[in-house]
C-alpha positions as CSV (number, residue, x, y, z in Angstrom):
1,M,0.4,0.3,0.0
2,R,2.7,2.9,0.6
3,R,4.5,1.6,-2.1
4,R,1.4,2.2,-4.6
5,Y,0.9,5.6,-2.6
6,L,4.0,7.0,-3.2
7,L,4.0,5.9,-6.9
8,A,0.8,7.4,-7.3
9,L,2.0,10.8,-5.6
10,L,5.2,11.2,-7.8
11,V,3.2,10.5,-11.0
12,L,-0.1,13.3,-9.9
13,F,1.6,15.7,-8.0
14,V,5.6,15.9,-7.4
15,P,7.3,18.6,-9.8
16,G,10.8,19.1,-11.0
17,V,13.9,20.8,-11.6
18,S,17.1,20.8,-13.7
19,R,20.0,19.7,-12.9
20,A,21.9,22.5,-14.6
21,A,20.2,25.8,-16.4
22,D,19.6,25.1,-19.6
23,E,19.1,28.1,-22.7
24,V,15.2,29.0,-21.6
25,P,14.2,28.0,-18.4
26,P,11.0,25.1,-18.1
27,E,9.2,28.1,-16.4
28,Q,9.7,30.5,-18.9
29,L,8.0,28.2,-21.0
30,L,4.3,28.5,-19.0
31,P,2.5,31.3,-19.3
32,A,1.5,34.0,-16.6
33,T,-1.9,32.7,-16.2
34,T,-0.4,29.6,-14.5
35,Q,-3.0,28.7,-11.4
36,V,-1.2,25.8,-10.1
37,Y,2.9,25.2,-9.6
38,L,4.5,22.8,-8.6
39,R,7.9,21.9,-8.4
40,W,10.8,19.2,-7.2
41,D,14.1,19.7,-7.6
42,G,15.1,15.4,-8.4
43,I,17.8,13.8,-6.7
44,P,21.0,15.0,-7.8
45,A,20.4,18.4,-6.5
46,H,19.7,17.3,-2.7
47,K,21.5,14.3,-2.6
48,D,23.9,15.4,0.1
49,A,21.1,17.6,2.9
50,Y,18.8,14.7,1.9
51,A,21.8,11.6,3.1
52,K,22.3,14.1,6.5
53,T,18.4,13.5,7.3
54,A,17.1,10.6,9.3
55,L,15.4,9.9,6.4
56,G,18.6,9.4,4.2
57,K,20.1,8.0,6.8
58,M,17.9,5.1,7.4
59,M,18.3,4.4,3.7
60,Q,21.8,3.5,3.9
61,G,21.4,0.7,6.1
62,D,19.8,-2.3,5.5
63,T,16.5,-0.5,5.1
64,G,17.5,0.8,1.8
65,T,18.6,-2.6,0.7
66,F,15.3,-3.8,1.2
67,V,13.1,-1.2,-0.1
68,S,15.5,-1.1,-3.3
69,G,14.8,-5.0,-3.5
70,A,11.3,-4.2,-3.2
71,F,10.8,-2.2,-5.4
72,G,12.9,-4.3,-8.0
73,Q,10.5,-7.3,-7.8
74,M,7.2,-4.5,-8.3
75,Q,8.8,-2.6,-10.9
76,D,9.8,-6.3,-12.8
77,G,6.0,-7.1,-12.5
78,I,5.0,-3.9,-13.9
79,S,7.3,-4.6,-17.2
80,A,6.0,-8.2,-17.4
81,L,2.2,-6.8,-17.2
82,L,2.2,-4.7,-19.8
83,T,3.7,-7.3,-22.2
84,V,1.5,-9.7,-21.8
85,E,0.3,-11.2,-24.8
86,Q,-3.6,-11.3,-23.8
87,L,-3.2,-7.4,-23.7
88,L,-1.5,-7.9,-27.2
89,Q,-3.9,-10.5,-28.8
90,G,-4.3,-9.5,-32.7
91,I,-1.8,-6.5,-33.2
92,E,0.5,-7.0,-35.9
93,P,4.3,-8.5,-35.8
94,E,5.6,-5.1,-36.3
95,K,3.5,-3.2,-33.9
96,L,4.2,-5.6,-31.3
97,R,7.8,-5.2,-31.6
98,Q,7.3,-1.7,-30.8
99,L,4.6,-1.8,-28.1
100,R,7.3,-4.5,-26.5
101,G,10.6,-1.9,-27.6
102,D,8.5,0.7,-25.6
103,A,7.0,-1.1,-23.2
104,T,11.1,-1.2,-22.0
105,K,12.3,1.8,-22.5
106,A,8.8,3.2,-20.3
107,A,10.3,1.1,-17.4
108,K,12.9,3.4,-17.2
109,L,10.8,6.1,-16.8
110,L,10.9,6.9,-12.9
111,P,14.7,6.5,-12.7
112,L,14.6,9.7,-15.4
113,I,12.5,11.6,-13.4
114,G,15.1,10.7,-10.1
115,D,17.6,12.1,-12.3
116,T,16.3,15.6,-13.7
117,G,13.0,16.4,-11.7
118,F,9.5,16.8,-12.9
119,L,7.4,20.2,-13.2
120,F,3.6,20.2,-12.8
121,A,1.3,23.0,-13.9
122,A,-2.2,23.2,-14.3
123,E,-4.7,26.1,-15.7
124,L,-8.4,26.0,-15.5
125,K,-10.0,29.0,-18.7
126,S,-13.8,28.2,-17.7
127,V,-16.0,26.1,-15.9
128,E,-18.9,25.7,-19.1
129,P,-17.6,24.4,-21.4
130,P,-14.9,23.4,-19.4
131,Q,-12.0,24.6,-20.7
132,G,-8.3,23.9,-19.7
133,Q,-4.5,22.3,-19.8
134,I,-2.0,20.9,-17.7
135,T,1.6,20.6,-18.5
136,I,4.2,18.7,-17.4
137,V,7.9,19.5,-17.9
138,L,11.1,17.6,-17.5
139,P,13.7,20.2,-17.2
140,N,17.0,19.1,-19.4
141,A,15.3,15.4,-19.9
142,G,17.0,16.0,-23.9
143,P,17.5,12.8,-26.2
144,R,17.4,11.0,-22.7
145,S,13.1,11.8,-23.0
146,A,12.8,8.2,-24.7
147,P,11.4,6.8,-21.1
148,L,8.7,9.5,-21.0
149,F,7.5,8.9,-24.6
150,S,8.2,5.5,-24.4
151,A,5.6,5.1,-21.7
152,L,2.8,7.9,-23.7
153,R,3.0,5.7,-26.2
154,L,1.8,2.6,-24.9
155,G,-0.2,4.2,-23.0
156,S,-2.0,5.6,-25.6
157,S,-1.5,2.4,-27.7
158,L,-2.9,0.0,-25.1
159,L,-6.2,2.1,-24.7
160,K,-6.1,1.9,-28.5
161,I,-5.9,5.0,-29.2
162,E,-2.6,6.0,-31.9
163,A,-0.5,8.5,-31.7
164,K,0.5,10.4,-34.4
165,T,3.3,12.6,-35.5
166,Q,2.7,16.2,-36.7
167,K,4.6,19.4,-37.5
168,L,3.6,22.2,-35.7
169,S,5.0,25.2,-34.8
170,G,8.6,24.3,-36.2
171,R,8.7,21.2,-33.8
172,E,7.7,17.4,-34.4
173,V,4.8,16.8,-32.0
174,S,3.2,13.2,-31.4
175,V,-0.5,13.8,-30.7
176,V,-3.2,11.4,-29.2
177,A,-7.0,12.8,-29.2
178,Y,-9.0,11.5,-26.7
179,P,-12.8,12.5,-26.3
180,G,-12.7,15.8,-25.7
181,A,-8.9,16.9,-25.2
182,N,-6.0,16.3,-26.7
183,L,-2.9,15.4,-25.7
184,V,0.6,16.7,-27.3
185,W,4.4,16.3,-26.2
186,W,7.7,17.0,-27.9
187,L,10.8,18.7,-26.6
188,E,11.4,21.9,-26.7
189,G,14.8,22.6,-26.6
190,K,16.3,20.3,-24.4
191,H,13.2,20.4,-22.2
192,A,10.9,17.6,-22.5
193,V,7.2,18.4,-22.5
194,V,3.8,16.4,-22.2
195,R,0.3,18.7,-22.2
196,V,-2.7,17.8,-21.9
197,G,-6.4,19.8,-22.5
198,T,-9.4,20.8,-24.1
199,G,-7.6,23.1,-26.9
200,R,-6.5,22.2,-30.4
201,P,-2.6,20.6,-30.8
202,S,-1.8,23.6,-32.3
203,E,-2.8,25.4,-29.4
204,L,-1.0,23.1,-26.4
205,V,2.2,23.7,-28.4
206,E,2.0,27.2,-30.0
207,T,1.2,28.6,-26.2
208,I,5.0,27.3,-24.9
209,A,6.7,27.4,-28.0
210,G,5.4,30.4,-29.2
211,K,6.9,32.5,-25.8
212,G,4.1,35.4,-26.3
213,G,2.7,37.4,-23.4
214,A,3.9,37.4,-19.8
215,R,5.6,34.7,-18.6
216,L,5.1,32.6,-15.0
217,T,8.7,33.4,-14.1
218,G,6.8,37.6,-13.5
219,H,4.3,35.5,-11.7
220,P,3.8,37.6,-7.8
221,L,3.8,34.2,-6.3
222,Y,6.3,32.4,-8.8
223,K,8.7,35.0,-7.6
224,R,7.9,34.7,-3.5
225,V,8.4,31.0,-4.0
226,T,11.6,31.2,-5.4
227,G,13.0,33.6,-2.8
228,F,12.1,31.8,-0.1
229,K,15.6,31.3,2.3
230,T,14.4,30.1,5.4
231,F,15.7,26.6,4.9
232,R,16.3,24.8,1.7
233,T,13.8,23.5,-0.7
234,A,13.5,20.6,-2.5
235,A,10.1,21.5,-3.9
236,R,8.0,24.4,-3.7
237,G,4.4,25.4,-5.3
238,F,1.2,27.6,-5.2
239,I,-2.2,27.7,-5.9
240,D,-3.6,31.2,-7.2
241,M,-7.2,31.0,-5.5
242,G,-8.4,34.3,-7.2
243,P,-8.9,32.7,-10.6
244,F,-10.6,29.3,-9.6
245,V,-13.1,31.0,-7.3
246,Q,-14.1,34.3,-9.8
247,M,-15.1,31.5,-12.3
248,G,-17.2,29.6,-9.9
249,S,-18.6,33.0,-8.9
250,K,-19.6,33.8,-12.4
251,H,-21.2,30.5,-13.1
252,S,-24.8,31.1,-11.3
253,K,-25.9,32.9,-8.0
254,E,-26.0,30.2,-6.1
255,T,-22.7,28.9,-6.7
256,A,-21.5,32.3,-6.2
257,K,-23.5,32.0,-2.8
258,L,-21.9,28.7,-1.9
259,L,-18.6,30.2,-2.5
260,S,-18.7,33.0,-0.3
261,D,-20.4,31.4,2.7
262,L,-17.3,28.8,2.5
263,G,-15.7,31.9,2.7
264,A,-13.3,30.7,-0.7
265,D,-13.8,34.5,-1.6
266,G,-11.5,35.1,1.3
267,M,-8.8,33.1,0.2
268,K,-6.2,34.6,-2.4
269,S,-3.6,31.7,-2.5
270,V,-1.9,28.5,-1.0
271,V,1.9,28.1,-1.1
272,F,4.2,25.5,0.2
273,Y,7.8,24.6,0.9
274,S,9.4,21.7,2.0
275,G,12.8,20.1,2.4
276,F,15.8,19.8,4.5
277,Q,17.2,21.3,8.2
278,G,19.4,19.2,9.5
279,G,18.2,15.7,10.0
280,A,14.8,17.1,9.4
281,E,12.7,17.3,6.8
282,R,11.0,20.6,7.1
283,G,7.6,21.7,5.6
284,L,6.3,25.2,5.7
285,V,2.4,26.1,4.0
286,E,0.8,29.6,3.7
287,I,-2.7,30.3,3.0
288,D,-3.1,33.5,2.2
289,L,-6.2,35.3,4.0
290,P,-6.6,38.7,3.4
291,G,-10.8,38.5,3.7
292,P,-12.9,38.3,5.6
293,R,-13.1,34.9,7.9
294,K,-15.9,33.0,7.6
295,G,-17.0,29.7,6.1
296,I,-13.8,27.6,7.0
297,P,-11.3,29.9,7.2
298,G,-13.7,31.0,10.0
299,L,-14.0,27.6,11.9
300,V,-10.4,28.2,13.6
301,K,-11.1,30.5,16.4
302,G,-10.4,30.9,19.4
303,K,-7.1,32.2,22.1
304,P,-3.8,31.2,21.0
305,F,-2.5,28.8,23.2
306,R,1.1,27.4,24.1
307,L,2.1,24.0,24.6
308,E,2.1,24.0,28.2
309,D,-1.9,24.1,27.8
310,V,-2.7,20.4,26.5
311,P,-4.2,18.5,28.4
312,S,-2.6,15.6,30.3
313,L,-1.8,13.2,28.0
314,P,-0.2,9.4,29.1
315,P,4.0,9.2,29.0
316,D,3.8,6.9,26.2
317,V,1.6,8.6,23.8
318,V,2.9,8.0,20.3
319,S,1.1,10.9,18.6
320,W,-1.4,14.2,19.8
321,S,-2.5,17.2,18.1
322,M,-4.8,20.2,19.8
323,T,-6.6,22.2,17.9
324,N,-8.5,25.8,18.2
325,L,-12.1,24.9,16.7
326,D,-15.5,26.3,17.5
327,L,-17.4,22.8,16.9
328,G,-20.8,25.9,16.5
329,A,-19.4,27.2,13.2
330,V,-18.8,23.4,12.0
331,F,-22.7,22.9,12.5
332,D,-23.9,25.9,11.5
333,L,-21.4,25.9,8.0
334,S,-22.3,22.4,7.2
335,V,-26.3,23.4,7.6
336,K,-25.6,26.2,5.5
337,T,-23.4,24.6,2.9
338,A,-25.7,21.3,2.4
339,E,-28.7,24.2,1.8
340,N,-26.7,25.8,-1.0
341,A,-25.5,22.7,-2.8
342,M,-29.3,21.5,-2.7
343,L,-30.3,24.7,-4.3
344,L,-27.3,23.8,-6.8
345,V,-28.8,20.2,-7.9
346,A,-32.4,20.1,-6.9
347,P,-33.7,23.8,-5.5
348,D,-37.2,22.3,-4.4
349,A,-35.7,20.2,-2.0
350,A,-33.2,22.5,-0.4
351,K,-36.1,23.6,2.4
352,E,-35.3,19.5,3.2
353,V,-31.6,20.2,4.8
354,Q,-33.3,22.2,8.1
355,A,-36.6,20.1,8.1
356,G,-34.4,17.0,8.1
357,L,-33.2,18.2,11.4
358,K,-35.9,18.8,12.8
359,Q,-36.2,15.3,12.8
360,A,-33.2,14.6,14.4
361,N,-34.1,16.4,16.8
362,D,-36.9,15.3,17.3
363,V,-35.5,11.9,17.3
364,L,-32.3,12.9,20.1
365,G,-34.9,14.5,22.2
366,I,-32.7,17.3,22.3
367,D,-31.7,20.6,20.6
368,L,-28.0,19.2,18.6
369,R,-27.0,22.6,18.3
370,K,-28.3,24.5,21.6
371,D,-28.2,21.5,23.9
372,L,-25.2,19.3,22.9
373,I,-23.0,21.9,20.5
374,G,-23.3,25.1,22.1
375,S,-22.5,23.4,26.1
376,L,-19.1,22.3,24.0
377,G,-16.0,25.4,23.5
378,D,-13.8,25.6,21.0
379,R,-10.9,23.2,21.6
380,F,-10.7,19.7,20.4
381,A,-8.0,16.9,21.3
382,T,-7.3,13.5,20.7
383,Y,-4.5,11.5,21.7
384,N,-3.2,7.2,20.5
385,T,-0.9,5.5,23.1
386,P,-0.3,1.7,22.9
387,S,-0.3,1.1,25.7
388,E,-4.7,1.6,25.9
389,G,-5.2,-0.2,23.4
390,P,-3.4,-1.5,20.3
391,L,-3.3,-0.1,16.9
392,T,-6.0,3.1,16.7
393,L,-8.3,1.5,20.1
394,G,-6.0,4.0,22.6
395,Q,-7.2,6.8,20.2
396,T,-9.0,9.3,23.5
397,V,-11.5,12.0,21.9
398,L,-11.4,15.8,24.4
399,F,-13.6,18.3,24.2
400,K,-13.2,21.4,25.7
401,V,-16.8,22.3,27.3
402,K,-18.2,25.4,28.2
403,D,-21.6,24.7,30.8
404,E,-20.8,20.9,31.8
405,E,-24.6,20.5,33.3
406,K,-26.3,21.4,30.0
407,L,-24.2,19.2,28.2
408,E,-24.2,15.9,30.7
409,Q,-28.2,16.5,30.4
410,A,-27.9,16.5,26.8
411,L,-25.3,13.5,26.4
412,E,-27.8,11.0,28.2
413,Q,-31.4,11.9,25.8
414,A,-29.0,12.3,23.0
415,I,-27.8,8.5,23.7
416,R,-31.2,7.2,25.4
417,G,-32.6,8.8,21.7
418,L,-30.8,7.2,19.6
419,A,-31.1,4.2,21.0
420,K,-35.2,4.3,21.2
421,A,-34.9,5.2,17.3
422,G,-33.2,2.4,16.5
423,N,-34.9,-0.4,18.6
424,A,-31.1,-1.4,20.4
425,D,-31.2,-2.3,24.4
426,V,-28.7,0.6,25.7
427,R,-28.4,1.4,29.1
428,I,-25.8,4.1,30.5
429,R,-23.9,3.0,33.5
430,K,-22.5,5.3,36.1
431,R,-19.4,4.5,37.7
432,A,-17.2,7.0,40.1
433,Y,-14.2,7.3,39.8
434,R,-11.5,9.3,41.5
435,G,-13.4,12.1,42.3
436,A,-14.7,12.0,38.3
437,T,-18.4,10.3,37.3
438,L,-18.2,8.0,33.6
439,R,-20.5,6.7,32.0
440,E,-20.3,3.3,30.2
441,I,-22.4,2.6,27.5
442,Q,-23.4,-0.5,27.1
443,F,-25.4,-1.5,23.8
444,Q,-26.7,-5.3,24.4
445,E,-26.2,-6.3,21.5
446,R,-23.8,-10.1,20.2
447,G,-20.4,-8.4,17.9
448,F,-20.3,-5.6,19.9
449,P,-16.7,-5.2,20.9
450,F,-16.5,-1.8,22.6
451,R,-17.8,-0.3,25.6
452,P,-17.4,3.5,24.9
453,T,-17.2,5.5,27.8
454,Y,-17.3,9.3,28.4
455,T,-17.2,11.6,31.3
456,I,-17.2,15.6,31.5
457,H,-14.2,16.4,34.0
458,K,-12.0,19.7,34.5
459,G,-13.3,21.1,32.4
460,W,-12.7,18.5,29.1
461,L,-15.3,15.8,27.9
462,V,-13.2,12.9,27.3
463,V,-13.9,10.0,25.3
464,S,-12.9,7.1,24.4
465,F,-13.9,3.1,23.4
466,F,-13.5,1.6,27.3
467,P,-13.3,3.5,30.6
468,Q,-10.3,2.3,31.4
469,Q,-8.6,5.1,28.8
470,V,-11.0,7.7,30.7
471,Q,-9.7,6.1,34.2
472,A,-6.4,6.5,33.4
473,W,-6.8,10.6,31.8
474,V,-8.9,10.6,35.0
475,A,-5.8,9.5,37.4
476,R,-3.3,11.7,35.3
477,T,-5.1,14.6,36.2
478,K,-5.0,14.3,40.0
479,G,-1.0,13.5,39.5
480,D,-1.5,10.0,40.5
481,M,0.0,8.9,37.5
482,R,3.0,10.6,35.2
483,S,2.3,12.1,32.4
484,W,3.7,12.6,28.9
485,K,7.0,14.9,29.0
486,P,8.5,16.6,25.9
487,S,12.1,15.1,25.4
488,P,15.1,17.1,25.4
489,S,15.1,16.5,22.0
490,V,11.4,17.6,21.1
491,Q,11.9,20.5,23.3
492,A,14.3,21.9,21.3
493,T,12.3,21.0,18.1
494,F,9.4,22.9,19.5
495,K,11.7,25.9,20.6
496,E,12.7,26.4,17.0
497,L,8.6,26.7,16.0
498,P,6.7,29.2,17.0
499,Q,5.4,29.3,20.4
500,Q,2.0,29.9,20.2
501,A,-0.6,28.0,18.0
502,I,-3.9,27.5,16.9
503,A,-3.2,23.9,16.4
504,I,-0.3,21.8,17.3
505,T,0.5,17.9,15.9
506,Y,2.7,15.2,17.0
507,S,3.1,11.9,16.2
508,D,6.3,9.6,16.8
509,P,6.9,7.1,13.8
510,R,9.3,4.4,15.5
511,P,6.2,2.6,18.0
512,G,4.0,2.0,14.8
513,L,6.7,1.0,12.7
514,K,9.0,-1.3,15.2
515,Q,5.1,-3.4,15.6
516,L,5.1,-3.8,12.3
517,L,8.3,-5.2,11.4
518,S,7.9,-7.2,13.9
519,L,4.6,-8.9,12.9
520,A,6.0,-8.6,8.9
521,P,8.5,-11.9,9.0
522,L,5.3,-13.9,10.7
523,I,2.9,-12.7,8.4
524,V,5.1,-12.9,5.1
525,A,6.4,-16.7,6.4
526,A,2.2,-18.0,6.7
527,I,2.2,-16.9,3.1
528,E,5.1,-18.1,1.7
529,S,3.8,-21.7,2.8
530,A,0.8,-21.0,1.9
531,S,1.3,-20.6,-1.9
532,Q,4.1,-22.6,-3.5
533,D,4.0,-19.1,-6.3
534,I,5.5,-16.6,-3.7
535,D,9.1,-15.9,-3.4
536,F,10.1,-13.5,-1.1
537,D,12.8,-13.6,1.2
538,V,12.0,-13.6,4.8
539,G,16.0,-12.3,5.6
540,S,15.8,-9.2,3.7
541,I,13.1,-7.6,5.5
542,P,15.1,-5.5,8.1
543,N,15.1,-5.4,11.9
544,A,12.7,-2.8,13.7
545,Q,15.9,-1.4,15.7
546,E,18.4,-0.5,12.0
547,V,15.1,1.1,10.8
548,T,14.2,3.0,13.3
549,R,17.6,4.2,15.1
550,H,17.6,7.5,13.5
551,L,14.2,8.6,14.0
552,F,12.0,11.3,15.9
553,P,9.0,12.4,16.6
554,N,7.7,14.9,13.6
555,V,6.4,18.1,14.7
556,S,3.8,20.6,13.1
557,V,2.8,23.6,14.4
558,M,-0.2,26.1,12.5
559,T,-0.3,30.3,13.3
560,D,-2.7,32.7,12.5
561,D,-1.4,36.2,12.4
562,G,-4.7,37.9,11.1
563,T,-4.1,37.3,7.1
564,M,-2.3,34.5,6.5
565,V,-2.4,30.6,8.3
566,R,0.8,29.1,8.3
567,L,1.5,25.4,9.1
568,E,5.2,24.5,10.1
569,S,6.8,21.3,10.5
570,Q,10.1,19.4,11.4
571,A,9.9,15.8,10.9
572,S,11.9,12.6,10.8
573,L,9.5,10.4,8.6
574,A,6.6,11.9,7.3
575,L,3.8,10.4,7.4
576,P,1.2,9.9,4.3
577,F,-1.0,13.0,3.8
578,D,1.6,15.2,6.2
579,L,2.2,18.4,4.5
580,G,5.3,18.7,5.2
581,G,7.0,15.5,4.1
582,L,6.0,15.6,0.2
583,D,9.3,15.8,-1.2
584,S,10.9,13.1,0.9
585,Y,8.5,11.0,0.1
586,G,9.7,11.2,-3.9
587,L,13.5,11.3,-2.3
588,L,13.0,8.1,-1.0
589,L,11.0,6.1,-3.6
590,L,13.5,7.6,-6.4
591,F,16.6,7.2,-4.3
592,T,15.9,3.8,-4.1
593,V,15.1,3.6,-7.9
594,G,18.4,5.2,-8.3
595,R,20.1,2.7,-6.3
596,I,18.8,-0.5,-8.8
597,F,19.2,1.4,-11.6
């Protein structure tokens, strides 16, 4: 699953940069109207810096050998799949030889990307009718572009669409006509260019080859990302939100209202940087919000907090986060968005949103917005620890409380209302524990292994799968058990990040990896014993201590100065969807590919 994620992420999102300057920088080929820009520098540009990071050190040992071997097996499997006879039945011998040749060359595509880097750009010109284009550039690929072009030809051939060569703007251009769009690719100087869009092939080529009009290099956001010097970046990019909002608002009054209520008209741009600093992967996302804070941007409210304000955590906690979040605003926005969406797709049914909400209140026996959500504060926290439950069963959720008595009554009534509506036998058992009252929800149903438990104690609503997690939280708040304290290295990381935040996230990748790797040999050996067709070297799996010895916890902090929201992170092994780790996963994949080839 992880390797498929890395491959998909690389192909769809990772941009690139050339190893050496060409007579025409790749950004100079793109128009200033580009709305989405992403660029990744490739392996050679940052190989030394990457080797100093925790992830780079991890890949220099047994882990790198294992990943390289596993990737090689996957690569062989893909190459074999592309040339199986079932896919090529009925094809003429000459064409068959060409396809097999393309498949062989296409297998070298990822090493090529690792060497040259990758640039991705997109522009939406019109919503109705849909018009726009996507551009991919491999800088300075030159005569080495065969793997890219072979992969494009192979893909088109397998879809039974033939690529034709045309002379456009003085270039030899390969053209594939898909329904509603055209795909073109060619060499522009030393740069390999791929474009897909709704325009005619000649238009797709001319907007790059002609180089008329303002270029991307003059775009203010491009100047901003290239002028960034806080840390060494390996990937950078931006999304210019203004044109998208303008086009959407012009589509219809209903769309304009939806975007306005969501707060999109107050969002100007999103800029990101990802790179390295010492042993850490650094990430920074900046969201420009100069407009009024409403809709989604208005959800994160409240006074900024410090690390010391985080509620008591288990001493062995592996991940936790705390965020300022106005749940009442979330509820109101959800209702309003649902109404606006219904106005777009079924105007006559828009009033059913309020009718459904009234029905839910009747079933629960409370006013969901006023009685339950209105009793909660504007701060939300969650944590997970393996000592309180395996995998994610050690998860505990906390909500800041404004009105404890009102919330207590609303929760009991809502639980009983849901049970009655579902014709379920549900009981609420109250248990006194060290000065707190725990409520265990007992579902008298077969096959339900959980005992959801909650308490309202010291200004927090605490909820978990079992009573033990909630008991532990109460004991820690009374000082009867130890609480988590950041290690000296984690303290040093926090000191390098803003001290006051609207959100903080902490995650330690080591416990999860150790647990996974301790089970991996057993699982693989069991699979091998059950099937003679599987041949996997169990001894090649690296041991958990080897894999994790260079790793350390990941930390991210979100701040808001009134006009910009910033998410800053430092990580050793960024998890999937962690914004700070985009370029490092690309480097990890391409570094291993480079070792294979």
